GUNU-268401 format. One record per residue (C-alpha): residue number from 0; residue in three letters; x, y, z. Coordinates in steps of 0.25 Angstrom, whole numbers, plus 5000, padded with zeros to 4 digits. Last residue first. Example, Ala and Ser with C-alpha at 12.3 -4.5 7.8 and 13.67 -1.06 7.14 Angstrom:
atom k->1	r->SER	u->5055	v->4996	w->5029
atom k->0	r->ALA	u->5049	v->4982	w->5031
***
This chain:
atom k->232	r->PRO	u->4989	v->5012	w->4871
atom k->231	r->LEU	u->4990	v->5003	w->4883
atom k->230	r->ALA	u->4978	v->5000	w->4892
atom k->229	r->GLN	u->4976	v->4986	w->4886
atom k->228	r->ILE	u->4990	v->4983	w->4890
atom k->227	r->SER	u->4986	v->4985	w->4905
atom k->226	r->ILE	u->4999	v->4987	w->4913
atom k->225	r->PRO	u->5000	v->4984	w->4928
atom k->224	r->LEU	u->5012	v->4992	w->4935
atom k->223	r->ALA	u->5015	v->4987	w->4949
atom k->222	r->SER	u->5014	v->4972	w->4944
atom k->221	r->SER	u->5024	v->4976	w->4933
atom k->220	r->ARG	u->5021	v->4971	w->4919
atom k->219	r->PRO	u->5030	v->4963	w->4910
atom k->218	r->LEU	u->5029	v->4966	w->4895
atom k->217	r->SER	u->5022	v->4955	w->4887
atom k->216	r->GLU	u->5009	v->4961	w->4885
atom k->215	r->LEU	u->5016	v->4973	w->4879
atom k->214	r->PRO	u->5022	v->4964	w->4868
atom k->213	r->PRO	u->5037	v->4965	w->4868
atom k->212	r->VAL	u->5044	v->4973	w->4858
atom k->211	r->PRO	u->5049	v->4965	w->4846
atom k->210	r->ILE	u->5064	v->4966	w->4842
atom k->209	r->GLN	u->5063	v->4969	w->4827
atom k->208	r->GLU	u->5068	v->4983	w->4828
atom k->207	r->ILE	u->5080	v->4978	w->4835
atom k->206	r->GLU	u->5083	v->4969	w->4824
atom k->205	r->SER	u->5083	v->4980	w->4813
atom k->204	r->HIS	u->5092	v->4990	w->4821
atom k->203	r->VAL	u->5101	v->4978	w->4824
atom k->202	r->GLN	u->5103	v->4975	w->4809
atom k->201	r->GLN	u->5104	v->4989	w->4805
atom k->200	r->TRP	u->5115	v->4992	w->4815
atom k->199	r->GLU	u->5123	v->4980	w->4810
atom k->198	r->SER	u->5121	v->4985	w->4796
atom k->197	r->GLN	u->5126	v->4998	w->4800
atom k->196	r->THR	u->5138	v->4992	w->4806
atom k->195	r->TRP	u->5139	v->4991	w->4821
atom k->194	r->GLN	u->5149	v->4999	w->4829
atom k->193	r->PHE	u->5149	v->4992	w->4842
atom k->192	r->THR	u->5145	v->5004	w->4851
atom k->191	r->ASN	u->5137	v->5011	w->4840
atom k->190	r->ALA	u->5129	v->4999	w->4836
atom k->189	r->ALA	u->5127	v->4995	w->4851
atom k->188	r->ALA	u->5122	v->5009	w->4855
atom k->187	r->ARG	u->5113	v->5009	w->4843
atom k->186	r->ALA	u->5107	v->4996	w->4846
atom k->185	r->PHE	u->5104	v->5000	w->4861
atom k->184	r->GLY	u->5097	v->5013	w->4855
atom k->183	r->GLN	u->5089	v->5005	w->4845
atom k->182	r->MET	u->5085	v->4995	w->4856
atom k->181	r->VAL	u->5080	v->5007	w->4865
atom k->180	r->GLN	u->5072	v->5014	w->4853
atom k->179	r->TRP	u->5066	v->5001	w->4848
atom k->178	r->GLN	u->5061	v->4996	w->4862
atom k->177	r->TYR	u->5055	v->5010	w->4865
atom k->176	r->SER	u->5048	v->5011	w->4852
atom k->175	r->VAL	u->5042	v->4998	w->4853
atom k->174	r->LEU	u->5037	v->5001	w->4867
atom k->173	r->GLY	u->5031	v->5014	w->4863
atom k->172	r->GLN	u->5023	v->5008	w->4851
atom k->171	r->ARG	u->5018	v->4997	w->4861
atom k->170	r->ILE	u->5014	v->5008	w->4871
atom k->169	r->PRO	u->5006	v->5016	w->4861
atom k->168	r->ILE	u->5010	v->5030	w->4862
atom k->167	r->SER	u->5000	v->5039	w->4869
atom k->166	r->PHE	u->5010	v->5050	w->4871
atom k->165	r->THR	u->5009	v->5050	w->4886
atom k->164	r->GLN	u->5009	v->5035	w->4886
atom k->163	r->LEU	u->5021	v->5033	w->4878
atom k->162	r->VAL	u->5028	v->5044	w->4886
atom k->161	r->LEU	u->5025	v->5037	w->4899
atom k->160	r->GLY	u->5031	v->5024	w->4894
atom k->159	r->TYR	u->5044	v->5031	w->4890
atom k->158	r->VAL	u->5045	v->5038	w->4903
atom k->157	r->LEU	u->5044	v->5025	w->4910
atom k->156	r->VAL	u->5055	v->5019	w->4900
atom k->155	r->HIS	u->5064	v->5030	w->4903
atom k->154	r->TRP	u->5064	v->5028	w->4918
atom k->153	r->ALA	u->5064	v->5039	w->4928
atom k->152	r->PHE	u->5069	v->5036	w->4942
atom k->151	r->ALA	u->5056	v->5040	w->4949
atom k->150	r->ARG	u->5053	v->5046	w->4963
atom k->149	r->GLY	u->5065	v->5055	w->4962
atom k->148	r->GLU	u->5057	v->5068	w->4961
atom k->147	r->MET	u->5062	v->5071	w->4947
atom k->146	r->VAL	u->5058	v->5057	w->4943
atom k->145	r->ALA	u->5044	v->5058	w->4950
atom k->144	r->GLU	u->5042	v->5072	w->4943
atom k->143	r->HIS	u->5045	v->5065	w->4929
atom k->142	r->TYR	u->5035	v->5054	w->4932
atom k->141	r->ARG	u->5025	v->5065	w->4935
atom k->140	r->SER	u->5029	v->5072	w->4922
atom k->139	r->LEU	u->5027	v->5060	w->4914
atom k->138	r->ILE	u->5014	v->5056	w->4921
atom k->137	r->ARG	u->5008	v->5070	w->4917
atom k->136	r->ALA	u->5011	v->5068	w->4902
atom k->135	r->GLY	u->4999	v->5076	w->4897
atom k->134	r->ARG	u->5007	v->5088	w->4893
atom k->133	r->LEU	u->5022	v->5085	w->4893
atom k->132	r->ASP	u->5029	v->5094	w->4903
atom k->131	r->ARG	u->5038	v->5082	w->4908
atom k->130	r->LEU	u->5041	v->5077	w->4895
atom k->129	r->GLN	u->5055	v->5082	w->4893
atom k->128	r->HIS	u->5059	v->5080	w->4907
atom k->127	r->LEU	u->5053	v->5066	w->4907
atom k->126	r->GLN	u->5061	v->5062	w->4894
atom k->125	r->SER	u->5074	v->5066	w->4900
atom k->124	r->ARG	u->5071	v->5060	w->4914
atom k->123	r->ALA	u->5068	v->5047	w->4907
atom k->122	r->LEU	u->5080	v->5047	w->4898
atom k->121	r->ILE	u->5090	v->5050	w->4910
atom k->120	r->ARG	u->5083	v->5040	w->4918
atom k->119	r->SER	u->5084	v->5029	w->4908
atom k->118	r->PRO	u->5099	v->5032	w->4906
atom k->117	r->LYS	u->5102	v->5030	w->4921
atom k->116	r->ALA	u->5093	v->5018	w->4923
atom k->115	r->PHE	u->5096	v->5010	w->4911
atom k->114	r->VAL	u->5106	v->5000	w->4917
atom k->113	r->LYS	u->5095	v->4999	w->4928
atom k->112	r->PHE	u->5085	v->4992	w->4919
atom k->111	r->ALA	u->5090	v->4977	w->4921
atom k->110	r->GLN	u->5089	v->4980	w->4936
atom k->109	r->GLU	u->5075	v->4984	w->4936
atom k->108	r->HIS	u->5073	v->4991	w->4950
atom k->107	r->SER	u->5072	v->5005	w->4944
atom k->106	r->LEU	u->5062	v->5000	w->4934
atom k->105	r->GLN	u->5053	v->4997	w->4946
atom k->104	r->VAL	u->5054	v->5011	w->4952
atom k->103	r->ASP	u->5050	v->5018	w->4939
atom k->102	r->LEU	u->5038	v->5007	w->4938
atom k->101	r->GLU	u->5033	v->5012	w->4952
atom k->100	r->LEU	u->5035	v->5026	w->4947
atom k->99	r->LEU	u->5026	v->5023	w->4935
atom k->98	r->LYS	u->5016	v->5016	w->4944
atom k->97	r->ASP	u->5015	v->5029	w->4953
atom k->96	r->LEU	u->5014	v->5038	w->4941
atom k->95	r->GLU	u->5001	v->5031	w->4936
atom k->94	r->ASN	u->4995	v->5041	w->4926
atom k->93	r->GLN	u->4987	v->5029	w->4920
atom k->92	r->SER	u->4992	v->5030	w->4906
atom k->91	r->ALA	u->5006	v->5034	w->4912
atom k->90	r->ASN	u->5007	v->5021	w->4920
atom k->89	r->CYS	u->5003	v->5013	w->4907
atom k->88	r->SER	u->5015	v->5020	w->4900
atom k->87	r->ALA	u->5024	v->5018	w->4911
atom k->86	r->SER	u->5020	v->5003	w->4912
atom k->85	r->LEU	u->5023	v->5001	w->4897
atom k->84	r->ILE	u->5036	v->5008	w->4897
atom k->83	r->ALA	u->5040	v->5000	w->4909
atom k->82	r->PRO	u->5036	v->4987	w->4903
atom k->81	r->LEU	u->5044	v->4991	w->4890
atom k->80	r->GLU	u->5057	v->4994	w->4899
atom k->79	r->ILE	u->5057	v->4982	w->4908
atom k->78	r->PRO	u->5054	v->4968	w->4904
atom k->77	r->ALA	u->5054	v->4971	w->4888
atom k->76	r->LEU	u->5065	v->4981	w->4888
atom k->75	r->ILE	u->5074	v->4974	w->4898
atom k->74	r->GLY	u->5076	v->4959	w->4896
atom k->73	r->ASP	u->5069	v->4955	w->4883
atom k->72	r->VAL	u->5071	v->4968	w->4876
atom k->71	r->TYR	u->5086	v->4968	w->4881
atom k->70	r->HIS	u->5088	v->4954	w->4877
atom k->69	r->ARG	u->5083	v->4957	w->4863
atom k->68	r->ALA	u->5092	v->4969	w->4861
atom k->67	r->PHE	u->5104	v->4961	w->4868
atom k->66	r->ARG	u->5103	v->4950	w->4858
atom k->65	r->MET	u->5101	v->4961	w->4847
atom k->64	r->PHE	u->5114	v->4967	w->4851
atom k->63	r->SER	u->5122	v->4954	w->4851
atom k->62	r->PRO	u->5117	v->4952	w->4836
atom k->61	r->PRO	u->5120	v->4966	w->4832
atom k->60	r->ASP	u->5135	v->4966	w->4838
atom k->59	r->ASN	u->5140	v->4971	w->4851
atom k->58	r->ILE	u->5133	v->4965	w->4863
atom k->57	r->ASP	u->5143	v->4956	w->4871
atom k->56	r->GLY	u->5137	v->4946	w->4880
atom k->55	r->LEU	u->5122	v->4944	w->4881
atom k->54	r->GLN	u->5120	v->4941	w->4896
atom k->53	r->PHE	u->5106	v->4947	w->4896
atom k->52	r->SER	u->5106	v->4949	w->4911
atom k->51	r->PRO	u->5116	v->4960	w->4909
atom k->50	r->ALA	u->5105	v->4969	w->4902
atom k->49	r->ILE	u->5111	v->4983	w->4899
atom k->48	r->ILE	u->5125	v->4977	w->4902
atom k->47	r->LYS	u->5124	v->4969	w->4889
atom k->46	r->LEU	u->5122	v->4982	w->4881
atom k->45	r->PRO	u->5136	v->4988	w->4885
atom k->44	r->LYS	u->5132	v->5001	w->4893
atom k->43	r->LEU	u->5134	v->5015	w->4888
atom k->42	r->VAL	u->5131	v->5013	w->4874
atom k->41	r->GLY	u->5119	v->5005	w->4876
atom k->40	r->VAL	u->5113	v->5014	w->4887
atom k->39	r->GLY	u->5115	v->5026	w->4878
atom k->38	r->TYR	u->5109	v->5019	w->4866
atom k->37	r->SER	u->5097	v->5015	w->4875
atom k->36	r->PHE	u->5095	v->5029	w->4879
atom k->35	r->ALA	u->5097	v->5035	w->4865
atom k->34	r->CYS	u->5086	v->5026	w->4859
atom k->33	r->LEU	u->5077	v->5030	w->4871
atom k->32	r->ASP	u->5080	v->5045	w->4869
atom k->31	r->GLN	u->5077	v->5044	w->4854
atom k->30	r->HIS	u->5063	v->5037	w->4858
atom k->29	r->PHE	u->5060	v->5048	w->4868
atom k->28	r->GLY	u->5063	v->5059	w->4857
atom k->27	r->ALA	u->5054	v->5052	w->4848
atom k->26	r->ILE	u->5043	v->5051	w->4858
atom k->25	r->ILE	u->5045	v->5066	w->4862
atom k->24	r->LYS	u->5045	v->5070	w->4847
atom k->23	r->GLU	u->5032	v->5062	w->4844
atom k->22	r->GLN	u->5025	v->5068	w->4856
atom k->21	r->THR	u->5029	v->5082	w->4852
atom k->20	r->ALA	u->5024	v->5079	w->4837
atom k->19	r->GLU	u->5011	v->5074	w->4843
atom k->18	r->GLN	u->5009	v->5086	w->4851
atom k->17	r->HIS	u->5012	v->5096	w->4840
atom k->16	r->MET	u->5002	v->5089	w->4831
atom k->15	r->ILE	u->4991	v->5089	w->4841
atom k->14	r->ALA	u->4994	v->5104	w->4844
atom k->13	r->ALA	u->4994	v->5107	w->4829
atom k->12	r->HIS	u->4980	v->5100	w->4827
atom k->11	r->GLU	u->4974	v->5108	w->4839
atom k->10	r->GLY	u->4979	v->5121	w->4833
atom k->9	r->ILE	u->4974	v->5118	w->4819
atom k->8	r->VAL	u->4960	v->5115	w->4825
atom k->7	r->PRO	u->4961	v->5127	w->4835
atom k->6	r->ASN	u->4964	v->5137	w->4823
atom k->5	r->ALA	u->4972	v->5148	w->4829
atom k->4	r->PHE	u->4984	v->5139	w->4831
atom k->3	r->LEU	u->4993	v->5149	w->4836
atom k->2	r->VAL	u->4988	v->5163	w->4838
atom k->1	r->PRO	u->4999	v->5173	w->4834
atom k->0	r->MET	u->5004	v->5183	w->4844
***
């Protein structure tokens, strides 16, 4: 059999390049799944049902969708999803499975987040299954074990936070990507449901890009899961 990478320097470089390509593929796939996740939720449930406390009325055209989008960021994404991603990333950096499982339980009690429970679990389990044998990602495999044993529900936001830490992706970059993919999925669902024109879609596409991601310092913290911003990448 031929000897692969006989030159150790070439072999090491090729291995690094392969690892980086694999990581990019995993992250890109996760982002596609996030967009599909929110698209599926937006198609199956009228958008106003996702957050009934918003009391927004009908959501069908670009202006009404943008009202929904901004309320969603303020009512669900900023107070629940982004802090969960941030906490999970910090838990992963300290290999704190117990705290991660506490957060898993907390999310299960979030009334506003329960509409996402089933699709979130499907997405989380799919990602955990794909990543279970990833080298250097022990907390991912341990969380997967807890899910399989019934000790954890499996939330996509927690898996996303674990992945950010595993691949050393700056948390701010990860949160921006998460918000963009989720809002784009909702927008695609609304566009298809209400048959928006190309110009209407482009209008919304441009406006959701401009919705700011909340600063890390403004995200709420759980007393059970203290976060040190200075420790984040």
